[in-house]
N, C-alpha and C positions, 0 to 999 in steps of 0.2 A: 776572024775569031780564031783564038788558039786556047790550048787547055788552061791556060791562066784566066782568061776571061770566063769560061764555062765552070772552072773551079770557084772562081769568086761569085759566080751567080748561085751556084749551088749552096755555098756555105751561107750566102745572104738569104735566100729562099728558106732553107731548113732551120736557119737560127730565128728569123723572124717569126716563122710558123711556130716553133717551139717556145718562143716567147709570147706568144699569145695564151698559153695555159699557165706560165710561171706566176705572172702576177696575181691571177686570179687564185691560185693555189696558197701564196704566201698570205695575201690579205683574207681570204677565207678561212684558212685554219685559225688566225686569232679571232675574227669575228664569230665564227662558230664556238671557240672557246668561250668568249664572253657571254654569249647566248646561254650556253649551258652553266656557267657560272651564276647567271641571273636566275635560272630555274633552281639551282641547287641552294641559293641564299634565300629565294622568296617561295618556292614551291608552286610558284604560279604555272599553270599547265600551258599557257601560251609559249612561255619561254622553251618547255620541252619540244613542243610540236614545231617551233620554229628551228629549234637545234636539230633535230632529226631531218626536218626539210632541207634546210640549207646544206646541211651535212653530206646529205645525199648526192646534192649537186657539188659539193666539194670533193667527194670521192670520185665521182666520174671525172672531173677535171684532172685530179691528181694522177689517176691511172693513165689517161692520156699524155699527160706531161712526163711521166716517166718513160713511156714508149717512145715518145719524139725526141726525148733527151738522149737516148741512147746513141742515135745518129750522129750527134755532135762528137761523140769520143771517136767513132770510127773515122771521120773525115780528117782528123789530124794526121792519122797514120796513112790514110788513101791518098789524100790531094795534097797534103801540106806536111810531107816528110822532112824536108830541110827545115822548115820552121819548126817542128817537133824536135828534131835533134839540137836546134839552137837553144830553145827555152824549156827543153825537158828538164833540166836539172831545177829550174826556177818553178815550174809548174807542177812538177811532181808532189811537192810537199802541201800546198793548199789544196789540190785536188784530191790527194790521198786522205787528208783529214777530212774533206767534204764527204768522200765516200765512206770512210770507215767509221766516222763520228757521226755527223749530221744527218747523213741518209739513213744511217743505222737507227737512230732515235726516232727520225721521221716514220719509216716503215714499220719498224718494231712496235711503235706506240700506236700508230693508226690501226695496226692489226688488233692490238688489245682493246682500242676504242670500239672498233666495229663488232667484235664477238664479246665484248665485255658488259654489255647491257644486261642488267639483271643477274649479272654472274659476278661482277667485281662489286666491292664496297662502293658508294656513291662518291666518296673523296677520291679513291684510287682510280675510279673510271674518270673523274673529272680531271685529275692530274694527267692521265694518259693524253687527252687531247691538248693539255697544254704544253706537255713534253714534246708531242708531235709538232705542234706550233713553233716552239722554240728551235727544233730540229730544222724545220723547214726554213726559218729565218737564218739560223747559222749557215746552212747549205748555201743559201744566197750570198752571205758575206764571204765565204772562201772563194766561190767563184768569181764575185766581183774583184777580189783581192788579186786573183790571177789576171783578170782582163785589165785591171789598172796598172799592172806592169807593162803592158803593152801600150798604155798611155803616157806612163811616166816612170821609166825604168828605175828601180831602186835595189839596194841589197845585192849586188852581183859584181862580178868581174869578169872579163872577155879572157878566157885562156887562150894565150897567142898560138899555142901548138894545134888545138882542135877547132879554134874558131867558134867555140861554143861559150854560152852566157853560164856561169857557174854561180851558184847561190853563196853568199858570204854572209848575209844578215837576214835571217828569216823574220825576225820581228820588224825589220824595216819594210819587209815586203807586206806583212799584215797591217802595218800602220802608215802604209802609202798615204799621202795627203789626199789623193785622188780616190782611193777606196774608202776613206773615212768620210767623205761627203757623198759619194756615189751611193752607198749603202743606204743612207737615210733618205736620200733622194728616190732611190728606187722603191724603198719600203711605202714611202707617201704615195707613189704612182701606184702601188700594188693595192693600197687600201681604196685608192680612189676607183680603181677597176671592180673590186669586190663590193664596196658599197654601192655602186652602181647597178650591179646585178642584183643585190638584195632590193633596192628601189623598184626597179623594172618589174620583177616577179611580183613582189607586193602590190604594186601600183595596179598591175594587171588583175589581180584577184579582187582588190578594192572596188574598182570600176565595174568589172564583169560580173563579179558576184556578191552584189551589195547585201543580199539577204542571208548570206552564208552565216552559220554559227562561229566561223573562224575569222570574221571580218576585223574584229579586235586585234587578233595576232597579226594580221595583215597591214593594219593601219600602224601598228607598232614597229612593224618591219620597214615600212615607207619612211617613217620619220627617223628610226635609227639608221638606216642606209643612208638616208639624206644628209643627216649631221656627219656621219663619216665622210661622206663627199666632201662637205664644205670644210671639215677641219683638215682632211687630207690635201684638199686643193691649197690651202693657206700654207701647208707644210711643203708642198711641191715648190710654191713660189719663193718661200723661204730658203729652202736647201738648194733650188736652182739658182738663186742670187749668188750664194756662196760658191757653187760650183763653177758658175761663169767666171768668177774672179780667179779661181784656182787654173780654169782652163786657159784663161788669158795670161797665166804666169808659167805654166808648163807646156801649152801648145798654142801660142799666140796665132798662128795660121788657122787654126781651126775657128777661133774667134772672129778673125778677119773675115774667113769665108762665110760663116754664119751670118755676117752683116753686110757681104758684099762690098767690103771697105778696101779699096785699091791702094790708097795713098794713107800715110801715117798723119793722124790728126792728134790736135791737143787744143782745145776739147773736141771729143769726137760725139757726132749725132748718131742716134739710133735710126736705123731705116725701118720705117712702119710699110713702105713698098718700094722696091729697086726693079727697074727693068733694064737689064744688060744686054750685050750683044749675044748672038746664038752660041759663041763658044765660051760665053761668060768671062771673056778677057777684059771688058771695060763696060763703065756704067753709061747708060743712055739717059735715064730718068729715075728721080728718087723723091720720095716724100720722106722728111727726117724730122726726129725730135731732137732739138739741140741738147748737148751735154748729157744726154740719156746713157749713151753707150759707154761714155768714159766713166760713169759711175757705175754701171753694170759690170765693167770690165775690171776696175780698179778701185772702186769705192771712193773715187774723187771725181766730182764733175768737171774738173779741169784736166784730168789724168790722161797721159797719152796711150794712144792704142795704135799699136803698128799696122801698116796697111800690107795688102797682099804682094804688092810690087816689091815694097822694101824687104820683106821677109823672104821672097823668092830669090832676090839677089843675095841676102845674107846666107840662105842654106846653100845656094850654088857654090858660093865661095867656101863654106865650111865642110860640105859633103861632096862637092864634085858637081860636074855640070849635069843637068836634067832639070825636069819640072818637078817642084815640090808643092805644087798647087793642087788641091782636091777639086772635084767637080762642083764648081761654083753653084749653079741653080740648084744641085741636089742639097748641099749644105744650107743654102739660103732658105729653101722652101720646106726643107724637113723641119728646121728649127721653127719656122713660123706655124706649121700644121701642129707641131708637138704642142705648142702653146694654145693655139686656137681650140683644138678638140678637147683638151683638159679643161678650159674655161667653160666651153660650151656645157660639159657635163656638170659643172658646178652651178652654171645659170639654171638648168632644168632642176637640179636638187632644191634650188631656192623656190622654183615655182611650184615644185611638189609640196614644200613646207607651207606655202602661202595658200595653197589649195585646201590645206586641212587645218587652218587657224580657226580657233574657237570652237574645235570638235566637229567642223564641216567634213562632210564626204565629197570628195572630187568626182565629178561626173564628165570632165571635158573629154571628148574624143581625141581632141588635138593634143591634149596633155598625155594621154594615154599613148598615142603614136610617139611623142617626145620620149616618153618613159622607156618604151620598148626600143628606140634607137640608143638610148643613154648608154648601154653597156658597151656598145661598139666604140664610143666616142674616146674614152680613155685607153682602150685597146690600140686604137688608132695613134693616140697620143704617144703611148709607150713604145709602139713600132717605130714611129718617126723620130722618136728620142734615140733609139738604138741605131737606126740608119744614120742619123746625124752624128752620133758618137763614133761609129766605125768608118763612115766614109769621109768625115772631117779629118781623121787621122791619115788618110791616104797622101802620098803613095807608100806610107810606112806601115809595115804590120806590127813592127816594135819601133815606137818612135826614137829617131836617132840612131838606131843600131841595125835595123834589117828592113829593106825594101819588100813590098808585098810580093814583087815579081821573083825575089830571091827565095822565098819560102815555100814555092810550088814544088810538088814532087816532080823531078826531072824525067822519071822514068815511066810516067803515066801519059798515055796518048790522049789526043782530043776525043777520039771515038769512045775510050773507056770512060773518060769523065763524063762525056754526053749521056752515054748509056746510064750511068748511075745517077747522072741528074734527072733524066726523064724518068727512071723507076721510082726514085725517092719522091718526086713531085705527084706523079699518080698514086703513090701509097699515101701520101700526106693529103691529097685531094678525097681520097676514100675515107680516111680517119676523121677530116673534116666534116663530112656528111654524117658520119657516125655520132661523133661528139655532139654536132648540133641537134640531130633527132634526139638523142638521149636526153641532153639538157631540157629541149623543149617538151619532150614527153612528160618527164618527171615534174618539171616546174609548172605545166598544166593541171597534173594531178592534185597539186595543193598539199596541204600539211597533212600528216597521217593521223588516222583515227587511233586514239589511243585506248579504246575500250578493250579490256583484257580479253584474250581468246580463251574459249573453253579449254579447260586442262584435262589431259587424259591421264587419270589416276592409275591406269594399269601399267604404265611405262615408268620405270625408275628414273629418275632426274639425271643420275650419272650415266645411264645408257643413251639418253638423247644426244644427238649429234649437235655441235656447234652451229649456229644458224645466223644468218645475216640479219641483222636487228631491224632491217627496215621493211 
């Protein structure tokens, strides 16, 4: 083990951990805004209670996401300085806009939303959560645009004197074909996570607190969340299909690794299950669906999908001697876990809707257990999706331009990286416990009581301090 190995582990652990909070923040920001809009248009108190209830869970998650995201910026300078020098001119623009525009909208208007209850006009207050949600989604786009450059470099030139990538076409970076499809795919996955959380919490209250005066609100929440999950699942499949075709075009090795396809095939079969050698160098046994991989990769059932062996030979000839094959078992299984966990959440959503058909109240303890597991499933799907995306690109840190081993900081020792890795892991483990306890505590507490508190007439309103509205 050397500094490169530990730096990669550290970046992988901190990035996957941070991304546990990102999709929930993206999805919940919009869903809470929708709930508040329903209250604004109908005046139904159920929607106001659900807005404040799930809004509180959104804020807890948002705060934790901000804290864990800060570490990502530090790592570029600490462990990946050579990479930062290489892509700094490209990454600077989208990440600066993300911080100065998107995050500014997000944080400012979330603050207005938190402290603006009963202080701002209703329409202005509603607008604040929508602007915050728009800022959250814009933030995701600019970050994905930067990441997409690593998958499919565009809009740049290599300066022969400095060896750095220099930005020549910023609109090309923002309209990278990988970014244009990765963004809606990520959003769909985010709504899958947020909808699952809404279902899980609502279902728990419906089954455990059947006689509660707020049962109607919880029943609506479970149905609302279930439909969000089903619609977002369909969008995940649709956008994922397009993404697969673009991936086959710009990163054919990643598609081949996802399927464990060693030889070029036309037509190519989709592998339902493949067993290979321990080093992932050859196929031992496979169960396949004819023509499906060709369609997924090219849109043509008889299309050609290049195999790992042929692509390895091509890259060795093009870029020089060395292995250009990712770790096949990781890419193969992460791709399948991504699909399996996402579809499992959709199946539970169908069961939840079926259990409430014709006004029925679900009572099954097994359904309750499935519902409580439900939010974990799309989180795992998202995590495995990112593991596949990043590991499938290896050994490149910027595809076709920079190998991962060339991006690590040369002045950082194994001891230093191991120390920071250990510290970050322990800190993140502590934050995970705090996040889980806070979410469980406030989720169990249920929707808030909207009975107005007694007003102290002796204090002038202008002198009262701003108060957290929950």
